[in-house]
Each structure stands twice: as structure tokens, then as C-alpha cells.
One Martini backbone bead per residue (centre of mass of N, CA, C, O) as a GRO file, in nm:
protein
  157
    1MET     BB    1  -7.295  25.622  -3.821
    2LYS     BB    2  -7.317  25.548  -4.150
    3ILE     BB    3  -7.252  25.258  -4.357
    4LYS     BB    4  -7.161  25.226  -4.707
    5LEU     BB    5  -7.173  24.985  -4.972
    6LEU     BB    6  -7.096  25.056  -5.310
    7VAL     BB    7  -7.200  24.871  -5.601
    8VAL     BB    8  -7.139  24.696  -5.910
    9GLY     BB    9  -7.322  24.453  -5.945
   10LYS     BB   10  -7.360  24.121  -5.943
   11THR     BB   11  -7.287  23.839  -5.772
   12LYS     BB   12  -7.228  23.515  -5.906
   13ASP     BB   13  -7.092  23.394  -5.658
   14SER     BB   14  -7.228  23.223  -5.396
   15LEU     BB   15  -6.990  23.222  -5.196
   16LEU     BB   16  -6.940  23.527  -5.190
   17VAL     BB   17  -7.221  23.603  -5.097
   18GLN     BB   18  -7.222  23.447  -4.831
   19LEU     BB   19  -6.973  23.580  -4.701
   20THR     BB   20  -7.066  23.871  -4.721
   21ASP     BB   21  -7.330  23.840  -4.562
   22ASP     BB   22  -7.196  23.760  -4.298
   23TYR     BB   23  -7.045  24.035  -4.252
   24VAL     BB   24  -7.289  24.216  -4.264
   25LYS     BB   25  -7.427  24.092  -4.018
   26ARG     BB   26  -7.198  24.149  -3.816
   27LEU     BB   27  -7.192  24.465  -3.851
   28THR     BB   28  -7.476  24.532  -3.719
   29HIS     BB   29  -7.354  24.521  -3.424
   30TYR     BB   30  -7.183  24.811  -3.467
   31THR     BB   31  -7.353  24.924  -3.721
   32ASN     BB   32  -7.491  25.111  -3.972
   33PHE     BB   33  -7.533  24.889  -4.245
   34GLU     BB   34  -7.490  24.905  -4.610
   35PHE     BB   35  -7.569  24.712  -4.900
   36GLN     BB   36  -7.525  24.845  -5.232
   37MET     BB   37  -7.666  24.769  -5.552
   38ILE     BB   38  -7.591  24.824  -5.880
   39PRO     BB   39  -7.700  24.748  -6.160
   40ASP     BB   40  -7.633  24.627  -6.437
   41LEU     BB   41  -7.585  24.700  -6.741
   42LYS     BB   42  -7.749  24.735  -7.037
   43LYS     BB   43  -7.645  24.703  -7.343
   44VAL     BB   44  -7.291  24.680  -7.374
   45LYS     BB   45  -7.175  24.558  -7.639
   46ASN     BB   46  -7.142  24.866  -7.791
   47LEU     BB   47  -6.953  24.953  -7.560
   48SER     BB   48  -6.716  25.108  -7.414
   49LYS     BB   49  -6.531  25.130  -7.139
   50SER     BB   50  -6.578  25.436  -7.097
   51GLU     BB   51  -6.888  25.426  -7.122
   52ILE     BB   52  -6.936  25.241  -6.886
   53LYS     BB   53  -6.804  25.416  -6.669
   54GLU     BB   54  -6.990  25.662  -6.707
   55LYS     BB   55  -7.262  25.524  -6.646
   56GLU     BB   56  -7.182  25.417  -6.368
   57GLY     BB   57  -7.104  25.690  -6.246
   58ILE     BB   58  -7.384  25.814  -6.246
   59LEU     BB   59  -7.515  25.603  -6.062
   60LEU     BB   60  -7.329  25.645  -5.819
   61VAL     BB   61  -7.355  25.954  -5.768
   62ASN     BB   62  -7.674  25.936  -5.729
   63GLN     BB   63  -7.623  25.768  -5.436
   64VAL     BB   64  -7.500  26.042  -5.331
   65ASP     BB   65  -7.463  26.267  -5.096
   66ASN     BB   66  -7.336  26.576  -5.013
   67THR     BB   67  -7.269  26.474  -4.700
   68ASP     BB   68  -7.098  26.255  -4.786
   69TRP     BB   69  -6.834  26.033  -4.726
   70VAL     BB   70  -6.609  25.949  -4.989
   71VAL     BB   71  -6.478  25.616  -5.061
   72ILE     BB   72  -6.253  25.481  -5.275
   73LEU     BB   73  -6.166  25.171  -5.412
   74ASP     BB   74  -5.817  25.196  -5.494
   75GLU     BB   75  -5.504  25.106  -5.603
   76LYS     BB   76  -5.407  25.431  -5.557
   77GLY     BB   77  -5.446  25.434  -5.271
   78LYS     BB   78  -5.438  25.425  -4.946
   79GLU     BB   79  -5.256  25.242  -4.715
   80TYR     BB   80  -5.340  24.992  -4.464
   81THR     BB   81  -5.363  24.866  -4.185
   82SER     BB   82  -5.590  24.737  -3.982
   83THR     BB   83  -5.535  24.935  -3.750
   84GLN     BB   84  -5.537  25.192  -3.920
   85PHE     BB   85  -5.826  25.150  -4.027
   86SER     BB   86  -5.965  25.170  -3.753
   87ASN     BB   87  -5.873  25.465  -3.713
   88PHE     BB   88  -6.017  25.574  -3.958
   89LEU     BB   89  -6.302  25.508  -3.860
   90GLN     BB   90  -6.289  25.673  -3.598
   91LYS     BB   91  -6.242  25.950  -3.733
   92LYS     BB   92  -6.508  25.952  -3.891
   93MET     BB   93  -6.691  25.937  -3.643
   94ASN     BB   94  -6.571  26.195  -3.498
   95ALA     BB   95  -6.643  26.399  -3.743
   96GLY     BB   96  -6.970  26.365  -3.801
   97HIS     BB   97  -7.060  26.188  -4.013
   98LYS     BB   98  -7.344  26.059  -4.138
   99GLN     BB   99  -7.193  25.926  -4.400
  100LEU     BB  100  -7.012  25.639  -4.511
  101VAL     BB  101  -6.878  25.583  -4.842
  102PHE     BB  102  -6.814  25.295  -5.017
  103ILE     BB  103  -6.655  25.235  -5.339
  104ILE     BB  104  -6.716  24.994  -5.599
  105GLY     BB  105  -6.640  24.926  -5.897
  106GLY     BB  106  -6.622  24.805  -6.183
  107ALA     BB  107  -6.432  24.632  -6.411
  108TYR     BB  108  -6.317  24.940  -6.518
  109GLY     BB  109  -6.391  25.127  -6.292
  110PHE     BB  110  -6.366  25.478  -6.288
  111SER     BB  111  -6.485  25.773  -6.330
  112ASP     BB  112  -6.430  26.104  -6.312
  113ALA     BB  113  -6.681  26.167  -6.136
  114VAL     BB  114  -6.598  25.984  -5.900
  115TYR     BB  115  -6.324  26.108  -5.840
  116GLN     BB  116  -6.443  26.395  -5.782
  117ARG     BB  117  -6.638  26.303  -5.540
  118ALA     BB  118  -6.418  26.206  -5.384
  119ASN     BB  119  -6.242  26.238  -5.075
  120GLU     BB  120  -6.109  25.944  -5.104
  121LYS     BB  121  -5.847  25.689  -5.118
  122VAL     BB  122  -5.844  25.326  -5.098
  123SER     BB  123  -5.626  25.049  -5.043
  124LEU     BB  124  -5.614  24.690  -5.012
  125SER     BB  125  -5.405  24.672  -5.261
  126LYS     BB  126  -5.170  24.637  -5.520
  127MET     BB  127  -5.345  24.441  -5.612
  128THR     BB  128  -5.564  24.278  -5.833
  129PHE     BB  129  -5.914  24.250  -5.811
  130SER     BB  130  -6.209  24.163  -5.824
  131HIS     BB  131  -6.504  24.337  -5.778
  132GLN     BB  132  -6.628  24.090  -5.619
  133MET     BB  133  -6.403  24.022  -5.407
  134ILE     BB  134  -6.366  24.307  -5.271
  135ARG     BB  135  -6.623  24.303  -5.107
  136LEU     BB  136  -6.534  24.102  -4.897
  137PHE     BB  137  -6.278  24.249  -4.804
  138ALA     BB  138  -6.415  24.511  -4.713
  139VAL     BB  139  -6.615  24.397  -4.504
  140GLU     BB  140  -6.402  24.256  -4.332
  141GLN     BB  141  -6.235  24.515  -4.262
  142ILE     BB  142  -6.460  24.664  -4.121
  143TYR     BB  143  -6.508  24.452  -3.910
  144ARG     BB  144  -6.221  24.443  -3.799
  145GLY     BB  145  -6.213  24.737  -3.711
  146PHE     BB  146  -6.433  24.706  -3.490
  147THR     BB  147  -6.289  24.485  -3.323
  148ILE     BB  148  -6.051  24.662  -3.252
  149LEU     BB  149  -6.206  24.896  -3.112
  150LYS     BB  150  -6.333  24.662  -2.901
  151ASN     BB  151  -6.116  24.448  -2.818
  152GLU     BB  152  -6.140  24.197  -2.989
  153PRO     BB  153  -6.025  23.858  -3.088
  154TYR     BB  154  -6.010  23.858  -3.408
  155HIS     BB  155  -5.746  24.018  -3.397
  156HIS     BB  156  -5.397  23.958  -3.487
  157GLU     BB  157  -5.041  24.061  -3.391
   0.00000   0.00000   0.00000
């Protein structure tokens, strides 16, 4: 199974980029992993928040195949411990999905189209984080999940 993390916009903080890239590189040891960034919208100065969400939503949905299992990272989603999340990953691999796609929305969240396309929602925390920071957290948790599944010493309980 391939895993893809689909995000909106470029991360501007070079430290976050470096840390995220490190976990992406680590993940390739365990699975076919892709980090895909949808470029920021241009000329948004005169657009409302809902218009930005709609336009970003179209771009996101267009990057997802009909056969993909889509999980949006949303503060109202289901919460897992790291061990439970590793079991979540294992169940998705066992289910025979060709591709598991995690989506992180832009600064204003998701459009209705993205919510409708999602197969489920997962929350990494009840707290709100910037959409750029959550990329690092998501990639690290996916990596952690694989180390748990392989009984490697990265995760401590």
C-alpha cells in the first residue's frame, strides 16, 4: 500500500521543512510514501475565506483517485494514541487499499467537497496547530506507527 500526505501550500519555515523531510526519508524504509504539496493559490487578496477553501478543495479532490482511502486530518476527527494509530495503519494495509491518502487543509480548513470525499477524519489533537506544523506531526506519527508495528525501540510506553 502506498501512503500519501497531501498538503496545501509551501512550508515557509526552513526548520519545519528540514524536520519533515527527515521523517519522510525515514518513512521510505517502511512503506512507499509520498509527500505532495499543492501550490498556494495566487491572487487571493480579494477572496473570502470560504472562496479560498472552495478553490483549495477542488485542487485537493482532483489529486485523489476514486479508489484511494482518504483520511482528512481534522480537529473534529477521531483521536488515537500512537499505538492505536499504528493499529489503524495496519488495518488499512490489511484492507487492501491501493493508496491511503492523508490530507492536511490550508489555513482555513476544508471545503464541503473535501469533507464529502473523505472516508474518515482523524484528529492529532484537540488543540489547533498551524497547517504547516501539523505536517511534521503527521509524518512523525506515521513513522512512529510503523516503528510500533515493527517492534522497534523508537516508541516508549
